[in-house]
ChimeraX commands (.cxc) that place a marker at each C-alpha (Angstrom):
marker #1 position 63.33,-43.62,-85.47 radius 0.5
marker #1 position 60.17,-41.52,-85.03 radius 0.5
marker #1 position 59.68,-37.82,-84.33 radius 0.5
marker #1 position 60.32,-38.46,-80.63 radius 0.5
marker #1 position 63.89,-39.51,-81.39 radius 0.5
marker #1 position 65.11,-42.40,-79.24 radius 0.5
marker #1 position 62.64,-41.61,-76.45 radius 0.5
marker #1 position 59.28,-42.52,-77.96 radius 0.5
marker #1 position 56.25,-43.96,-76.22 radius 0.5
marker #1 position 57.82,-47.36,-75.52 radius 0.5
marker #1 position 60.73,-45.73,-73.65 radius 0.5
marker #1 position 58.63,-42.98,-72.05 radius 0.5
marker #1 position 56.16,-45.52,-70.64 radius 0.5
marker #1 position 58.82,-47.11,-68.44 radius 0.5
marker #1 position 61.38,-44.30,-68.19 radius 0.5
marker #1 position 60.72,-43.43,-64.54 radius 0.5
marker #1 position 60.85,-47.08,-63.56 radius 0.5
marker #1 position 64.01,-47.86,-65.53 radius 0.5
marker #1 position 65.75,-44.80,-64.03 radius 0.5
marker #1 position 64.31,-45.31,-60.56 radius 0.5
marker #1 position 67.59,-44.63,-58.76 radius 0.5
marker #1 position 67.62,-41.10,-60.21 radius 0.5
marker #1 position 64.13,-40.40,-58.80 radius 0.5
marker #1 position 64.97,-41.13,-55.16 radius 0.5
marker #1 position 65.08,-38.24,-52.67 radius 0.5
marker #1 position 68.81,-38.92,-52.23 radius 0.5
marker #1 position 69.35,-38.17,-55.94 radius 0.5
marker #1 position 66.76,-35.43,-56.44 radius 0.5
marker #1 position 67.05,-33.26,-53.33 radius 0.5
marker #1 position 70.75,-32.26,-53.65 radius 0.5
marker #1 position 70.26,-31.44,-57.34 radius 0.5
marker #1 position 67.19,-29.31,-56.67 radius 0.5
marker #1 position 68.94,-27.54,-53.78 radius 0.5
marker #1 position 71.90,-26.75,-56.05 radius 0.5
marker #1 position 69.75,-25.53,-58.96 radius 0.5
marker #1 position 67.40,-23.49,-56.79 radius 0.5
marker #1 position 70.39,-21.69,-55.32 radius 0.5
marker #1 position 71.65,-20.82,-58.80 radius 0.5
marker #1 position 68.22,-19.72,-60.03 radius 0.5
marker #1 position 67.62,-17.34,-57.14 radius 0.5
marker #1 position 64.57,-15.22,-57.86 radius 0.5
marker #1 position 64.76,-15.83,-61.62 radius 0.5
marker #1 position 63.42,-18.33,-64.12 radius 0.5
marker #1 position 65.00,-21.68,-65.03 radius 0.5
marker #1 position 65.26,-23.34,-68.44 radius 0.5
marker #1 position 65.67,-27.13,-68.49 radius 0.5
marker #1 position 67.04,-28.59,-71.70 radius 0.5
marker #1 position 65.74,-32.12,-72.17 radius 0.5
marker #1 position 63.11,-31.77,-69.44 radius 0.5
marker #1 position 61.90,-35.34,-69.91 radius 0.5
marker #1 position 59.23,-36.50,-67.47 radius 0.5
marker #1 position 59.97,-33.69,-65.02 radius 0.5
marker #1 position 62.25,-35.44,-62.53 radius 0.5
marker #1 position 63.87,-32.13,-61.50 radius 0.5
marker #1 position 61.55,-29.57,-63.10 radius 0.5
marker #1 position 58.59,-30.51,-60.91 radius 0.5
marker #1 position 60.31,-30.30,-57.50 radius 0.5
marker #1 position 62.16,-27.16,-58.61 radius 0.5
marker #1 position 58.84,-25.53,-59.53 radius 0.5
marker #1 position 57.50,-26.57,-56.12 radius 0.5
marker #1 position 60.32,-24.51,-54.62 radius 0.5
marker #1 position 58.86,-21.46,-56.36 radius 0.5
marker #1 position 61.26,-21.40,-59.34 radius 0.5
marker #1 position 59.36,-20.89,-62.63 radius 0.5
marker #1 position 60.62,-23.61,-65.01 radius 0.5
marker #1 position 60.33,-23.77,-68.79 radius 0.5
marker #1 position 61.34,-27.02,-70.47 radius 0.5
marker #1 position 62.55,-27.89,-73.94 radius 0.5
marker #1 position 61.94,-31.50,-74.98 radius 0.5
marker #1 position 62.19,-33.30,-78.31 radius 0.5
marker #1 position 59.99,-36.23,-77.28 radius 0.5
marker #1 position 56.27,-35.56,-77.18 radius 0.5
marker #1 position 55.82,-38.89,-75.38 radius 0.5
marker #1 position 58.13,-37.81,-72.54 radius 0.5
marker #1 position 56.48,-34.38,-72.34 radius 0.5
marker #1 position 53.05,-36.03,-72.12 radius 0.5
marker #1 position 54.24,-38.02,-69.10 radius 0.5
marker #1 position 55.37,-34.79,-67.46 radius 0.5
marker #1 position 52.07,-33.03,-68.11 radius 0.5
marker #1 position 50.12,-35.95,-66.64 radius 0.5
marker #1 position 51.89,-35.70,-63.28 radius 0.5
marker #1 position 50.64,-33.55,-60.38 radius 0.5
marker #1 position 51.94,-30.05,-60.97 radius 0.5
marker #1 position 52.83,-30.84,-64.57 radius 0.5
marker #1 position 50.53,-28.12,-65.87 radius 0.5
marker #1 position 52.78,-25.54,-64.17 radius 0.5
marker #1 position 55.72,-26.42,-66.43 radius 0.5
marker #1 position 55.66,-24.80,-69.85 radius 0.5
marker #1 position 57.20,-27.16,-72.41 radius 0.5
marker #1 position 58.39,-26.30,-75.90 radius 0.5
marker #1 position 58.80,-29.26,-78.25 radius 0.5
marker #1 position 62.06,-29.09,-80.15 radius 0.5
marker #1 position 65.78,-29.81,-80.38 radius 0.5
marker #1 position 67.35,-28.18,-77.33 radius 0.5
marker #1 position 70.55,-27.37,-79.21 radius 0.5
marker #1 position 68.75,-24.82,-81.41 radius 0.5
marker #1 position 65.24,-24.17,-80.05 radius 0.5
marker #1 position 64.60,-20.67,-78.76 radius 0.5
marker #1 position 61.86,-19.66,-76.32 radius 0.5
marker #1 position 60.64,-16.25,-75.19 radius 0.5
marker #1 position 62.24,-14.33,-72.38 radius 0.5
marker #1 position 65.49,-14.64,-70.47 radius 0.5
marker #1 position 66.52,-16.93,-67.62 radius 0.5
marker #1 position 68.81,-16.77,-64.60 radius 0.5
marker #1 position 69.55,-20.49,-64.98 radius 0.5
marker #1 position 69.71,-23.08,-67.74 radius 0.5
marker #1 position 70.58,-26.67,-66.97 radius 0.5
marker #1 position 71.27,-30.03,-68.63 radius 0.5
marker #1 position 71.43,-33.08,-66.35 radius 0.5
marker #1 position 71.92,-36.86,-66.34 radius 0.5
marker #1 position 74.38,-36.93,-69.31 radius 0.5
marker #1 position 71.84,-35.29,-71.64 radius 0.5
marker #1 position 74.48,-33.10,-73.33 radius 0.5
marker #1 position 75.72,-36.39,-74.83 radius 0.5
marker #1 position 72.41,-36.86,-76.65 radius 0.5
marker #1 position 73.82,-34.30,-79.08 radius 0.5
marker #1 position 75.95,-36.63,-81.19 radius 0.5
marker #1 position 78.26,-34.12,-82.89 radius 0.5
marker #1 position 80.66,-31.55,-81.53 radius 0.5
marker #1 position 78.99,-28.90,-83.69 radius 0.5
marker #1 position 75.61,-29.57,-82.06 radius 0.5
marker #1 position 77.13,-29.40,-78.58 radius 0.5
marker #1 position 78.81,-26.09,-79.41 radius 0.5
marker #1 position 75.52,-24.75,-80.79 radius 0.5
marker #1 position 73.78,-25.79,-77.57 radius 0.5
marker #1 position 76.11,-23.53,-75.56 radius 0.5
marker #1 position 75.40,-20.65,-77.94 radius 0.5
marker #1 position 71.65,-21.23,-77.66 radius 0.5
marker #1 position 71.88,-21.24,-73.87 radius 0.5
marker #1 position 73.99,-18.09,-73.82 radius 0.5
marker #1 position 71.31,-16.32,-75.89 radius 0.5
marker #1 position 68.68,-17.27,-73.28 radius 0.5
marker #1 position 70.65,-16.25,-70.19 radius 0.5
marker #1 position 70.31,-12.87,-68.55 radius 0.5
marker #1 position 73.61,-11.18,-67.61 radius 0.5
marker #1 position 74.96,-12.99,-64.56 radius 0.5
marker #1 position 72.90,-16.08,-65.44 radius 0.5
marker #1 position 74.35,-19.58,-65.14 radius 0.5
marker #1 position 74.47,-22.76,-67.22 radius 0.5
marker #1 position 74.83,-26.01,-65.26 radius 0.5
marker #1 position 75.64,-29.42,-66.74 radius 0.5
marker #1 position 75.77,-32.81,-65.01 radius 0.5
marker #1 position 77.63,-35.36,-67.12 radius 0.5
marker #1 position 79.82,-38.42,-66.80 radius 0.5
marker #1 position 83.57,-38.43,-67.22 radius 0.5
marker #1 position 84.28,-40.79,-70.16 radius 0.5
marker #1 position 85.13,-44.21,-68.74 radius 0.5
marker #1 position 88.00,-44.92,-71.10 radius 0.5
marker #1 position 90.20,-46.08,-68.23 radius 0.5
marker #1 position 88.00,-49.19,-68.08 radius 0.5
marker #1 position 88.96,-50.19,-71.63 radius 0.5
marker #1 position 91.89,-52.61,-71.93 radius 0.5
marker #1 position 93.75,-52.65,-75.27 radius 0.5
marker #1 position 91.54,-53.98,-78.05 radius 0.5
marker #1 position 88.25,-53.68,-76.12 radius 0.5
marker #1 position 85.51,-51.18,-77.00 radius 0.5
marker #1 position 82.63,-52.22,-74.71 radius 0.5
marker #1 position 82.02,-51.53,-70.99 radius 0.5
marker #1 position 79.13,-53.44,-69.35 radius 0.5
marker #1 position 77.17,-51.56,-66.70 radius 0.5
marker #1 position 74.31,-53.95,-65.92 radius 0.5
marker #1 position 73.94,-57.72,-66.00 radius 0.5
marker #1 position 71.04,-59.86,-64.80 radius 0.5
marker #1 position 69.25,-63.02,-65.96 radius 0.5
marker #1 position 66.83,-60.95,-68.07 radius 0.5
marker #1 position 68.67,-57.72,-68.86 radius 0.5
marker #1 position 72.14,-56.74,-70.09 radius 0.5
marker #1 position 73.43,-53.25,-70.76 radius 0.5
marker #1 position 76.76,-52.02,-72.07 radius 0.5
marker #1 position 78.39,-48.92,-73.52 radius 0.5
marker #1 position 80.47,-49.01,-76.71 radius 0.5
marker #1 position 83.19,-46.39,-77.30 radius 0.5
marker #1 position 84.94,-45.20,-80.45 radius 0.5
marker #1 position 87.93,-43.24,-79.18 radius 0.5
marker #1 position 88.74,-41.94,-82.67 radius 0.5
marker #1 position 85.46,-40.03,-83.01 radius 0.5
marker #1 position 84.19,-39.75,-79.38 radius 0.5
marker #1 position 81.09,-41.57,-80.54 radius 0.5
marker #1 position 79.55,-43.90,-78.01 radius 0.5
marker #1 position 76.32,-45.80,-77.57 radius 0.5
marker #1 position 74.37,-47.36,-74.74 radius 0.5
marker #1 position 73.03,-50.76,-75.68 radius 0.5
marker #1 position 70.28,-52.71,-73.94 radius 0.5
marker #1 position 69.24,-56.35,-74.26 radius 0.5
marker #1 position 66.02,-57.30,-72.47 radius 0.5
marker #1 position 64.23,-60.66,-72.31 radius 0.5
marker #1 position 60.47,-60.67,-71.64 radius 0.5
marker #1 position 58.56,-63.95,-71.60 radius 0.5
marker #1 position 61.41,-65.64,-73.41 radius 0.5
marker #1 position 61.52,-63.04,-76.19 radius 0.5
marker #1 position 64.57,-60.81,-76.54 radius 0.5
marker #1 position 64.61,-57.17,-77.57 radius 0.5
marker #1 position 67.59,-54.94,-78.35 radius 0.5
marker #1 position 67.84,-51.15,-78.22 radius 0.5
marker #1 position 70.79,-48.86,-78.90 radius 0.5
marker #1 position 71.03,-45.12,-78.23 radius 0.5
marker #1 position 73.90,-43.09,-79.73 radius 0.5
marker #1 position 75.78,-40.42,-77.78 radius 0.5
marker #1 position 78.92,-38.33,-78.04 radius 0.5
marker #1 position 81.11,-38.26,-74.96 radius 0.5
marker #1 position 82.74,-34.98,-74.03 radius 0.5
marker #1 position 85.60,-34.01,-71.72 radius 0.5
marker #1 position 85.41,-31.32,-69.00 radius 0.5
marker #1 position 88.07,-29.20,-70.71 radius 0.5
marker #1 position 86.20,-29.50,-74.01 radius 0.5
marker #1 position 83.04,-28.19,-72.35 radius 0.5
marker #1 position 85.02,-25.25,-70.97 radius 0.5
marker #1 position 86.13,-24.39,-74.50 radius 0.5
marker #1 position 82.54,-24.64,-75.78 radius 0.5
marker #1 position 81.49,-22.26,-73.03 radius 0.5
marker #1 position 84.26,-19.83,-73.96 radius 0.5
marker #1 position 83.14,-19.87,-77.60 radius 0.5
marker #1 position 79.64,-18.95,-76.42 radius 0.5
marker #1 position 80.88,-16.07,-74.27 radius 0.5
marker #1 position 80.47,-17.87,-70.94 radius 0.5
marker #1 position 83.12,-18.20,-68.26 radius 0.5
marker #1 position 83.77,-20.98,-65.71 radius 0.5
marker #1 position 82.21,-20.51,-62.30 radius 0.5
marker #1 position 82.52,-23.85,-60.46 radius 0.5
marker #1 position 83.02,-27.59,-60.97 radius 0.5
marker #1 position 82.17,-30.35,-58.49 radius 0.5
marker #1 position 82.02,-34.12,-58.46 radius 0.5
marker #1 position 78.29,-34.11,-57.73 radius 0.5
marker #1 position 75.38,-31.99,-56.53 radius 0.5
marker #1 position 76.64,-32.11,-52.92 radius 0.5
marker #1 position 79.69,-30.08,-54.00 radius 0.5
marker #1 position 82.17,-32.86,-53.30 radius 0.5
marker #1 position 85.58,-31.94,-54.80 radius 0.5
marker #1 position 86.17,-32.90,-58.41 radius 0.5
marker #1 position 89.33,-35.02,-58.74 radius 0.5
marker #1 position 91.07,-37.28,-61.24 radius 0.5
marker #1 position 89.10,-40.18,-59.74 radius 0.5
marker #1 position 85.67,-38.58,-60.25 radius 0.5
marker #1 position 83.34,-40.49,-62.56 radius 0.5
marker #1 position 81.10,-37.51,-63.28 radius 0.5
marker #1 position 80.97,-33.77,-62.71 radius 0.5
marker #1 position 78.59,-30.89,-62.20 radius 0.5
marker #1 position 79.99,-27.83,-63.97 radius 0.5
marker #1 position 78.66,-24.27,-63.98 radius 0.5
marker #1 position 79.48,-21.40,-66.34 radius 0.5
marker #1 position 78.13,-17.86,-66.09 radius 0.5
marker #1 position 77.29,-15.09,-68.51 radius 0.5
marker #1 position 79.31,-11.95,-67.72 radius 0.5
marker #1 position 77.33,-8.99,-66.43 radius 0.5
marker #1 position 79.37,-6.46,-68.42 radius 0.5
marker link #1:1,2 radius 0.2
marker link #1:2,3 radius 0.2
marker link #1:3,4 radius 0.2
marker link #1:4,5 radius 0.2
marker link #1:5,6 radius 0.2
marker link #1:6,7 radius 0.2
marker link #1:7,8 radius 0.2
marker link #1:8,9 radius 0.2
marker link #1:9,10 radius 0.2
marker link #1:10,11 radius 0.2
marker link #1:11,12 radius 0.2
marker link #1:12,13 radius 0.2
marker link #1:13,14 radius 0.2
marker link #1:14,15 radius 0.2
marker link #1:15,16 radius 0.2
marker link #1:16,17 radius 0.2
marker link #1:17,18 radius 0.2
marker link #1:18,19 radius 0.2
marker link #1:19,20 radius 0.2
marker link #1:20,21 radius 0.2
marker link #1:21,22 radius 0.2
marker link #1:22,23 radius 0.2
marker link #1:23,24 radius 0.2
marker link #1:24,25 radius 0.2
marker link #1:25,26 radius 0.2
marker link #1:26,27 radius 0.2
marker link #1:27,28 radius 0.2
marker link #1:28,29 radius 0.2
marker link #1:29,30 radius 0.2
marker link #1:30,31 radius 0.2
marker link #1:31,32 radius 0.2
marker link #1:32,33 radius 0.2
marker link #1:33,34 radius 0.2
marker link #1:34,35 radius 0.2
marker link #1:35,36 radius 0.2
marker link #1:36,37 radius 0.2
marker link #1:37,38 radius 0.2
marker link #1:38,39 radius 0.2
marker link #1:39,40 radius 0.2
marker link #1:40,41 radius 0.2
marker link #1:41,42 radius 0.2
marker link #1:42,43 radius 0.2
marker link #1:43,44 radius 0.2
marker link #1:44,45 radius 0.2
marker link #1:45,46 radius 0.2
marker link #1:46,47 radius 0.2
marker link #1:47,48 radius 0.2
marker link #1:48,49 radius 0.2
marker link #1:49,50 radius 0.2
marker link #1:50,51 radius 0.2
marker link #1:51,52 radius 0.2
marker link #1:52,53 radius 0.2
marker link #1:53,54 radius 0.2
marker link #1:54,55 radius 0.2
marker link #1:55,56 radius 0.2
marker link #1:56,57 radius 0.2
marker link #1:57,58 radius 0.2
marker link #1:58,59 radius 0.2
marker link #1:59,60 radius 0.2
marker link #1:60,61 radius 0.2
marker link #1:61,62 radius 0.2
marker link #1:62,63 radius 0.2
marker link #1:63,64 radius 0.2
marker link #1:64,65 radius 0.2
marker link #1:65,66 radius 0.2
marker link #1:66,67 radius 0.2
marker link #1:67,68 radius 0.2
marker link #1:68,69 radius 0.2
marker link #1:69,70 radius 0.2
marker link #1:70,71 radius 0.2
marker link #1:71,72 radius 0.2
marker link #1:72,73 radius 0.2
marker link #1:73,74 radius 0.2
marker link #1:74,75 radius 0.2
marker link #1:75,76 radius 0.2
marker link #1:76,77 radius 0.2
marker link #1:77,78 radius 0.2
marker link #1:78,79 radius 0.2
marker link #1:79,80 radius 0.2
marker link #1:80,81 radius 0.2
marker link #1:81,82 radius 0.2
marker link #1:82,83 radius 0.2
marker link #1:83,84 radius 0.2
marker link #1:84,85 radius 0.2
marker link #1:85,86 radius 0.2
marker link #1:86,87 radius 0.2
marker link #1:87,88 radius 0.2
marker link #1:88,89 radius 0.2
marker link #1:89,90 radius 0.2
marker link #1:90,91 radius 0.2
marker link #1:91,92 radius 0.2
marker link #1:92,93 radius 0.2
marker link #1:93,94 radius 0.2
marker link #1:94,95 radius 0.2
marker link #1:95,96 radius 0.2
marker link #1:96,97 radius 0.2
marker link #1:97,98 radius 0.2
marker link #1:98,99 radius 0.2
marker link #1:99,100 radius 0.2
marker link #1:100,101 radius 0.2
marker link #1:101,102 radius 0.2
marker link #1:102,103 radius 0.2
marker link #1:103,104 radius 0.2
marker link #1:104,105 radius 0.2
marker link #1:105,106 radius 0.2
marker link #1:106,107 radius 0.2
marker link #1:107,108 radius 0.2
marker link #1:108,109 radius 0.2
marker link #1:109,110 radius 0.2
marker link #1:110,111 radius 0.2
marker link #1:111,112 radius 0.2
marker link #1:112,113 radius 0.2
marker link #1:113,114 radius 0.2
marker link #1:114,115 radius 0.2
marker link #1:115,116 radius 0.2
marker link #1:116,117 radius 0.2
marker link #1:117,118 radius 0.2
marker link #1:118,119 radius 0.2
marker link #1:119,120 radius 0.2
marker link #1:120,121 radius 0.2
marker link #1:121,122 radius 0.2
marker link #1:122,123 radius 0.2
marker link #1:123,124 radius 0.2
marker link #1:124,125 radius 0.2
marker link #1:125,126 radius 0.2
marker link #1:126,127 radius 0.2
marker link #1:127,128 radius 0.2
marker link #1:128,129 radius 0.2
marker link #1:129,130 radius 0.2
marker link #1:130,131 radius 0.2
marker link #1:131,132 radius 0.2
marker link #1:132,133 radius 0.2
marker link #1:133,134 radius 0.2
marker link #1:134,135 radius 0.2
marker link #1:135,136 radius 0.2
marker link #1:136,137 radius 0.2
marker link #1:137,138 radius 0.2
marker link #1:138,139 radius 0.2
marker link #1:139,140 radius 0.2
marker link #1:140,141 radius 0.2
marker link #1:141,142 radius 0.2
marker link #1:142,143 radius 0.2
marker link #1:143,144 radius 0.2
marker link #1:144,145 radius 0.2
marker link #1:145,146 radius 0.2
marker link #1:146,147 radius 0.2
marker link #1:147,148 radius 0.2
marker link #1:148,149 radius 0.2
marker link #1:149,150 radius 0.2
marker link #1:150,151 radius 0.2
marker link #1:151,152 radius 0.2
marker link #1:152,153 radius 0.2
marker link #1:153,154 radius 0.2
marker link #1:154,155 radius 0.2
marker link #1:155,156 radius 0.2
marker link #1:156,157 radius 0.2
marker link #1:157,158 radius 0.2
marker link #1:158,159 radius 0.2
marker link #1:159,160 radius 0.2
marker link #1:160,161 radius 0.2
marker link #1:161,162 radius 0.2
marker link #1:162,163 radius 0.2
marker link #1:163,164 radius 0.2
marker link #1:164,165 radius 0.2
marker link #1:165,166 radius 0.2
marker link #1:166,167 radius 0.2
marker link #1:167,168 radius 0.2
marker link #1:168,169 radius 0.2
marker link #1:169,170 radius 0.2
marker link #1:170,171 radius 0.2
marker link #1:171,172 radius 0.2
marker link #1:172,173 radius 0.2
marker link #1:173,174 radius 0.2
marker link #1:174,175 radius 0.2
marker link #1:175,176 radius 0.2
marker link #1:176,177 radius 0.2
marker link #1:177,178 radius 0.2
marker link #1:178,179 radius 0.2
marker link #1:179,180 radius 0.2
marker link #1:180,181 radius 0.2
marker link #1:181,182 radius 0.2
marker link #1:182,183 radius 0.2
marker link #1:183,184 radius 0.2
marker link #1:184,185 radius 0.2
marker link #1:185,186 radius 0.2
marker link #1:186,187 radius 0.2
marker link #1:187,188 radius 0.2
marker link #1:188,189 radius 0.2
marker link #1:189,190 radius 0.2
marker link #1:190,191 radius 0.2
marker link #1:191,192 radius 0.2
marker link #1:192,193 radius 0.2
marker link #1:193,194 radius 0.2
marker link #1:194,195 radius 0.2
marker link #1:195,196 radius 0.2
marker link #1:196,197 radius 0.2
marker link #1:197,198 radius 0.2
marker link #1:198,199 radius 0.2
marker link #1:199,200 radius 0.2
marker link #1:200,201 radius 0.2
marker link #1:201,202 radius 0.2
marker link #1:202,203 radius 0.2
marker link #1:203,204 radius 0.2
marker link #1:204,205 radius 0.2
marker link #1:205,206 radius 0.2
marker link #1:206,207 radius 0.2
marker link #1:207,208 radius 0.2
marker link #1:208,209 radius 0.2
marker link #1:209,210 radius 0.2
marker link #1:210,211 radius 0.2
marker link #1:211,212 radius 0.2
marker link #1:212,213 radius 0.2
marker link #1:213,214 radius 0.2
marker link #1:214,215 radius 0.2
marker link #1:215,216 radius 0.2
marker link #1:216,217 radius 0.2
marker link #1:217,218 radius 0.2
marker link #1:218,219 radius 0.2
marker link #1:219,220 radius 0.2
marker link #1:220,221 radius 0.2
marker link #1:221,222 radius 0.2
marker link #1:222,223 radius 0.2
marker link #1:223,224 radius 0.2
marker link #1:224,225 radius 0.2
marker link #1:225,226 radius 0.2
marker link #1:226,227 radius 0.2
marker link #1:227,228 radius 0.2
marker link #1:228,229 radius 0.2
marker link #1:229,230 radius 0.2
marker link #1:230,231 radius 0.2
marker link #1:231,232 radius 0.2
marker link #1:232,233 radius 0.2
marker link #1:233,234 radius 0.2
marker link #1:234,235 radius 0.2
marker link #1:235,236 radius 0.2
marker link #1:236,237 radius 0.2
marker link #1:237,238 radius 0.2
marker link #1:238,239 radius 0.2
marker link #1:239,240 radius 0.2
marker link #1:240,241 radius 0.2
marker link #1:241,242 radius 0.2
marker link #1:242,243 radius 0.2
marker link #1:243,244 radius 0.2
marker link #1:244,245 radius 0.2
view
C-alpha cells in the first residue's frame, strides 16, 4: 500500500465512473441541500473529500469548504475539476489532522467513517471534529447499517454486485467488527483482485463516540431527504452538535 492508502492513482482514475450512481443529481442534490442548511453562513469541513462529489456543489452554493484527504491522487482529481481551485485541501489522516480556524459544519459521507479500521481511530475522529467545530456547530455522518441480517449461520460474505466481468462482496467478522469490500474484475481475459478493509459501526456506538467528544445528538434520518430512520433502514444520516454553553 502506498502513501495514498487504498485510494491511489489506479482507483482515483476511475473513482467517479465506478461510483457513478453517487454522482447523479438524485444522489447529490438532497445531500447538498441538507449540508448547506446545516452550514448556514459558516464554513464546512469535509473529512475524506475525495474527488469533490459534494464539496464542489456545496461551494457553488456559497459555502466555503475545506477538505481533508489522505490520497494525493484523489485530491489531484478534485483540483483538476472546474471550481476545484476554490476548495482548500489538506493532505492527511482525517482522524487526527487539524486545520486552521473553526467550522459550523463537519461531515463524513458515503461510509467513509468505516475507512478508520479501529474503534480508537473512530473515537479520535469525533474528538478531532469537536475541536474544529464552533459552538453550535454540527457533525454529520452518512453510513450504512451493518448488513448482518443477510448472514445465515456459518456465512461471512455478502455479495453486492455480480456481472460477467465484475464481482464484488463484503466480508464480515462479527467478533471484531472488521469488514472488507472485495472486488474481482476481468479485463481482456485477465483478472485482478482488490480488497479494502473497513470497520463497521452501529448507530448507538456512534452516539457514544459523540458523547465522549462532548457532542450531543441532534437528528437521525434514513437518508438525506429526511425519511424516518427505522429498524428496516439500511443506512442513516446522523447529526450531532457542539453545545453553545
